[in-house]
C-alpha positions in Angstrom: 2.5 9.6 -24.3 1.6 6.0 -23.2 5.2 5.0 -23.2 5.8 7.3 -20.3 3.0 5.8 -18.3 2.7 2.5 -16.4 -0.9 2.0 -17.6 -2.8 2.5 -20.9 -4.5 5.8 -21.1 -7.9 4.3 -21.0 -7.1 2.7 -17.6 -6.0 6.0 -16.0 -9.5 6.8 -14.6 -9.8 3.4 -13.1 -6.3 3.5 -11.6 -7.1 6.9 -10.1 -10.3 5.6 -8.5 -8.5 2.6 -7.1 -5.8 4.8 -5.7 -8.3 7.1 -3.9 -9.6 4.0 -2.1 -6.3 2.1 -1.5 -4.2 5.0 -0.3 -7.0 6.5 1.8 -7.7 3.2 3.6 -4.0 2.5 4.1 -3.3 5.8 5.8 -6.6 5.7 7.8 -5.5 2.3 9.1 -2.3 3.7 10.4 -4.1 6.7 12.0 -6.8 4.6 13.5 -4.4 2.0 14.9 -2.2 4.7 16.4 -5.2 6.4 18.0 -6.4 3.1 19.5 -2.9 2.6 21.0 -3.2 6.1 22.6 -1.6 8.5 20.1 -4.0 11.3 19.1 -1.4 13.0 16.8 -2.9 11.9 13.5 -6.5 12.6 14.7 -5.5 16.1 15.9 -4.0 16.8 12.4 -7.1 15.7 10.6 -5.7 12.4 9.4 -8.2 10.1 11.1 -10.5 10.4 8.1 -11.5 8.6 5.0 -11.3 11.8 3.0 -8.6 11.1 0.3 -7.6 14.8 0.1 -5.9 14.5 3.5 -3.8 11.5 2.6 -2.6 11.8 -1.0 1.0 12.6 -1.7 1.6 14.4 -5.1 4.9 12.7 -5.9 3.9 9.3 -4.6 0.6 9.4 -6.5 2.3 10.6 -9.7 4.8 7.7 -9.6 2.0 5.2 -9.6 1.0 6.4 -13.1 4.6 6.6 -14.3 6.5 3.8 -12.5 3.6 1.6 -11.5 4.0 2.0 -7.7 4.0 4.8 -5.2 2.9 6.0 -1.8 0.6 8.3 0.1 1.4 11.1 2.7 2.8 9.4 5.8 0.6 9.6 8.9 2.3 11.4 11.8 2.9 9.2 14.9 4.2 10.2 18.3 5.6 7.2 20.0 5.7 8.9 23.4 2.0 8.4 23.7 2.3 4.6 23.5 2.6 2.5 26.7 4.6 0.0 24.7 6.3 2.0 21.9 7.9 -1.0 20.1 4.8 -3.2 20.1 2.5 -0.4 19.2 4.9 0.9 16.5 4.9 -2.6 14.9 1.1 -2.7 14.8 0.7 0.8 13.5 3.2 0.2 10.7 1.8 -3.2 9.8 -1.9 -2.2 9.7 -1.4 -0.1 6.6 -0.2 -2.9 4.4 -2.7 -5.3 6.0 -5.5 -3.0 5.1 -4.5 -3.2 1.4 -4.3 -7.0 1.6 -7.8 -7.0 3.1 -9.0 -4.8 0.3 -7.5 -7.2 -2.3 -9.4 -10.1 -0.6 -12.6 -8.1 -0.7 -12.1 -7.2 -4.4 -11.5 -10.8 -5.2 -14.6 -11.8 -3.4 -16.7 -9.3 -5.3 -15.2 -10.5 -8.6 -16.0 -14.1 -7.8 -19.6 -13.3 -6.7 -20.1 -11.4 -10.0 -18.8 -14.3 -12.0 -20.6 -17.1 -10.1 -23.9 -15.3 -10.2 -23.5 -14.4 -13.9 -23.8 -10.7 -13.2 -20.4 -10.0 -14.6 -21.5 -10.7 -18.1 -24.4 -8.2 -17.8 -22.2 -5.3 -16.6 -20.0 -2.9 -18.6 -16.5 -4.3 -19.1 -15.0 -1.5 -17.1 -16.6 -2.9 -13.9 -14.6 -6.1 -14.0 -11.5 -4.1 -15.2 -11.9 -1.9 -12.1 -12.0 -4.9 -9.7 -9.1 -6.6 -11.4 -7.0 -3.4 -11.0 -8.3 -3.0 -7.5 -7.0 -6.5 -6.5 -3.7 -6.1 -8.3 -2.9 -2.6 -7.0 -3.8 -3.4 -3.4 -1.6 -6.4 -3.4 1.1 -4.2 -5.0 0.8 -1.7 -2.2 0.8 -4.5 0.4 4.0 -6.0 -0.9 5.7 -2.7 -1.8 5.1 -1.1 1.6 6.6 -4.1 3.4 10.0 -3.7 1.6 12.5 -3.0 4.4 13.8 0.3 3.1 13.0 3.8 4.3 10.5 5.4 4.3 8.3 2.4 3.8 6.4 0.5 6.5 8.6 -2.5 6.3 11.6 -0.4 7.4 9.5 1.0 10.4 8.7 -2.5 11.5 12.4 -3.5 11.4 13.2 -0.4 13.5 10.9 -1.6 16.2 12.2 -5.1 16.1 15.9 -4.3 16.6 17.5 -3.1 19.8 17.2 0.6 20.8 20.9 1.1 20.1 20.7 -0.3 16.6 17.5 1.7 16.0 19.4 4.9 17.0 22.1 4.1 14.4 19.5 3.3 11.7 17.9 6.7 12.4 21.2 8.5 11.8 21.5 7.1 8.3 17.8 7.1 7.5 17.9 10.3 5.3 20.5 8.6 3.1 18.4 5.5 2.9 15.4 7.5 1.7 17.5 9.1 -1.1 18.8 5.7 -2.2 15.3 4.4 -2.2 14.1 7.2 -4.5 17.0 6.6 -6.9 16.0 2.9 -7.0 12.4 3.8 -7.7 12.6 6.6 -10.3 15.7 5.5 -12.3 16.3 2.5 -14.6 17.9 0.7 -11.6 14.3 -0.2 -10.5 14.3 -2.8 -13.3 17.1 -4.7 -11.5 16.2 -4.1 -7.9 12.6 -3.4 -6.7 10.7 -4.3 -9.9 11.9 -7.9 -10.1 10.7 -8.4 -6.5 7.3 -6.9 -7.3 6.9 -8.8 -10.5 7.4 -12.0 -8.7 5.8 -11.5 -5.3 2.7 -9.6 -6.4 1.5 -12.3 -8.9 2.1 -14.9 -6.2 -0.2 -13.2 -3.7 -2.8 -12.4 -6.4 -2.9 -16.0 -7.6 -2.9 -17.3 -4.0 -5.9 -15.2 -3.1 -7.7 -16.4 -6.2 -6.8 -20.0 -5.5 -8.4 -19.8 -2.1 -11.7 -18.6 -3.6 -11.6 -21.2 -6.3 -11.1 -23.9 -3.7 -14.0 -22.8 -1.5 -16.4 -21.3 -4.1 -15.3 -23.0 -7.3 
């Protein structure tokens, strides 16, 4: 069965725990930012919460275990509530990935504290395994969600950066973009498109974060 999964069977509980935190914080960050910019839509629909049940997407969650990356249920946003829709839209889209990057930094900090204090050697091995996965998967979600393809946050950011006329044209073809994206994710094409990007960029960010801690705490 393991050959159909992106992770060893013994890591599945740890991956599930990481996902509950990473996906929930990501979507909460979207909802909270939208609310602060004046849009109560997510709050009214019960998405301004840290309860993971309200944020998990069945397909996106399942793909994490099978393909190694996935997504949560998108937070509803009504741009008409924003005083400056384009600026607010960029911040709302950006804060999800940034929250995952912040979690990765936090996870790295905890790992370094455990190692520097010698506590890591006294704890069960699954604790350090959890935090290593926590860092890696949050960086993965940070990078993955910034890819400029629908329905990811990177695409939403581009929508708000381009002119209104170009945005209208992008919206017309968005449904096809989402279909193409799914094909790229769930078929062997991912090995030639998305996966090479992730396999290069994710380790770069993980190593960079660790290097910063080594420089200041090593």
